[in-house]
N, C-alpha and C positions, 0 to 999 in steps of 0.2 A: 198693711196696718190692720186690716179687718181680720186677718188670720191670726195675728197676735192676740187681739181681744178675744177671739173664739177660743184660742188656746188657753189663755188665762181663765176664761169663763169655765172651760172643761176642768182645769186643775182645781179650782175652787169648789166646783160641784162635787168632785171626787173627794176632796178633802172633807167636805161637809158630810158626804155619806160615810166615810171612815170614822169621823167624830161621833156620828150618830150611832154607828154600829158598835163602837167601843164603849159607849156609855148608855147602856139600855135601860137604866134606872129612870125614876121620876122624881121631879122636884115639887114639894108641897109649897104653894103660895097661900098665905093668909093675908089678903088685902083688907082694906077698911070694911067692906060689906060682902066680899066675895072670897071664898076658898076654893082652890083648885089644885089638881095635880096635873103637871105638865111633864112630858118627856124632856130629858135634858137636852138632846138635840134641837127640839123645838124651842125651848127656852132660849138656848143660845142663838138660834137662828132669829128669833123675834127681837133679841136684845141687839144683835148686829144690825138688823134692818132699821130698828128705831134709832139706833146711834148715826146710821148713815143718813137717815132722813133728817134728823135733828141738826147733824153737822152741815148738810146741804142748805137747810133753811137758815142757819146762822151765816153761813157764807154769803148766801143770797142777800140777806138783809145788811150784812156788813158792806158788801159790794154796792147795794143801793144807796147807802149812806155816803159812801166814797164818791159814787157817781154824782149825787146831788151836790156834794160840796164842790166837786170839780166843775159841774155845770153852773153853779152860782159864781164861782171864781171866774170863768171864762165870760160870763154874762157882764159882771162888773168890769172886766178888762176891756170887752167890746164898748161898753158905756162910756168908759173913760176915753177910749179912743175916738168915739163919736164926738164927745165934747171937746177934745183937742182939735178935732178937724173943723169944728164950728168957730173956734177962735182965730 
């Protein structure tokens, strides 16, 4: 399994190098207080990394909410069972 991940990593790194080589120009960004020229490959890489991080954060938060609901549900079930055992 480790070899598969290594192979995929190498493939994507090579793909990134090819994309960067085929797009040598720059992109001009005019943000609120900053203007900058960035290489197209760098801009694409930064966008992909930010998307990956924000997607992971969203999944982590969503999973935490689901785990919390599940935990509350099992706690209520355990409490109901304890009451049933007392009677």
